[in-house]
C-alpha positions in Angstrom: 70.3 85.3 179.2 68.8 88.0 177.1 68.6 91.5 178.3 64.7 91.3 178.4 64.9 88.4 180.8 67.3 90.3 183.0 65.1 93.4 183.0 62.1 91.4 184.0 64.1 89.7 186.8 65.2 93.2 187.9 61.6 94.3 188.0 60.6 91.3 190.1 63.4 91.9 192.5 62.5 95.6 192.8 58.9 94.6 193.5 60.0 92.2 196.3 62.3 94.7 197.9 59.6 97.4 197.7 57.2 95.0 199.4 59.8 94.4 202.2 60.2 98.1 202.7 56.4 98.6 202.6 55.9 95.9 205.3 58.6 97.3 207.5 57.3 100.8 207.1 53.7 99.8 207.8 54.6 98.1 211.0 57.0 100.8 212.1 55.2 104.0 211.1 53.2 104.3 214.3 56.3 104.6 216.5 56.3 107.9 218.4 58.9 109.6 220.6 56.8 112.1 222.5 54.9 114.0 219.9 57.4 113.3 217.1 56.4 110.5 214.6 59.8 109.0 214.3 58.5 105.8 212.7 56.7 107.7 210.0 59.8 109.8 209.3 62.1 106.8 209.1 59.7 104.9 206.9 59.3 107.8 204.5 63.0 108.5 204.3 63.8 104.8 203.8 61.2 104.3 201.1 62.3 107.5 199.3 65.9 106.3 199.4 64.9 102.9 198.0 62.9 104.3 195.1 65.6 106.9 194.3 68.3 104.2 194.4 66.2 101.9 192.1 65.8 104.7 189.6 69.3 106.0 189.8 71.3 102.7 189.8 69.3 101.1 186.9 68.4 104.2 184.9 65.0 102.6 184.4 61.7 104.2 185.5 60.0 100.8 185.6 62.2 99.6 188.4 61.0 102.6 190.5 57.4 101.8 189.6 57.9 98.1 190.5 59.4 99.1 193.9 56.6 101.6 194.5 54.0 99.0 193.6 55.5 96.6 196.0 55.6 99.2 198.7 52.0 100.2 198.1 50.8 96.6 197.9 52.5 95.6 201.2 51.1 98.7 202.9 47.6 97.8 201.8 48.0 94.1 202.7 49.4 94.7 206.2 46.8 97.4 207.0 43.9 95.0 206.7 42.1 93.1 209.4 42.7 89.4 209.2 40.0 86.7 209.0 40.1 86.2 212.7 39.5 89.8 213.5 43.1 90.6 214.4 45.3 93.3 212.8 49.1 93.4 212.4 49.1 97.1 212.9 47.4 98.5 216.0 44.7 101.1 215.5 45.8 104.7 216.0 44.9 106.5 219.2 42.8 109.7 219.4 45.7 112.1 218.7 47.5 110.1 216.0 44.9 109.3 213.4 46.8 111.3 210.8 49.9 109.2 210.9 48.5 106.1 209.1 46.7 108.3 206.7 50.0 110.1 205.8 51.8 106.7 205.4 49.0 105.5 203.1 49.6 108.4 200.8 53.4 108.5 201.0 54.1 105.3 199.1 52.1 106.1 196.0 53.2 109.7 196.0 56.9 108.8 196.2 56.5 106.2 193.5 54.9 108.8 191.1 57.4 111.5 192.0 60.5 109.3 191.5 59.2 107.5 188.4 58.1 110.7 186.6 61.0 112.9 187.6 62.7 114.1 184.4 66.0 112.7 183.4 68.4 115.7 183.3 71.4 113.7 182.3 70.5 113.9 178.6 70.4 117.7 178.6 73.2 119.5 176.8 75.3 122.0 178.7 74.7 125.6 177.7 77.2 127.0 175.3 79.7 129.4 176.9 80.4 132.7 175.2 83.7 132.9 173.5 86.4 134.7 175.6 88.0 137.7 174.1 
């Protein structure tokens, strides 16, 4: 196989894994323990870890973008009301309206942050002064 085909396969796998994380995060983001949004925290940390791993392990920004697009797409898809009027994710209560709004913004924000983060590995080390 050529490297182009392997890269495209990697992008598709990143998209699918991102979609899995997006679906799991969308379903779990509403979990609360008292006033603490544990589901939102775990979904955010897991999604950030996935996107950072995709960028770091492959060295390719497009993999992070593909994972982020999968994450965002699954969040959008699973947040909709179905044709029968039912929803996978329950509507927020009076005090927790902010949690789904934050989760909606977290995926795209992480995608942009991780994909556009500069690559510091190509920087040269500063020259040290000669010792006398």
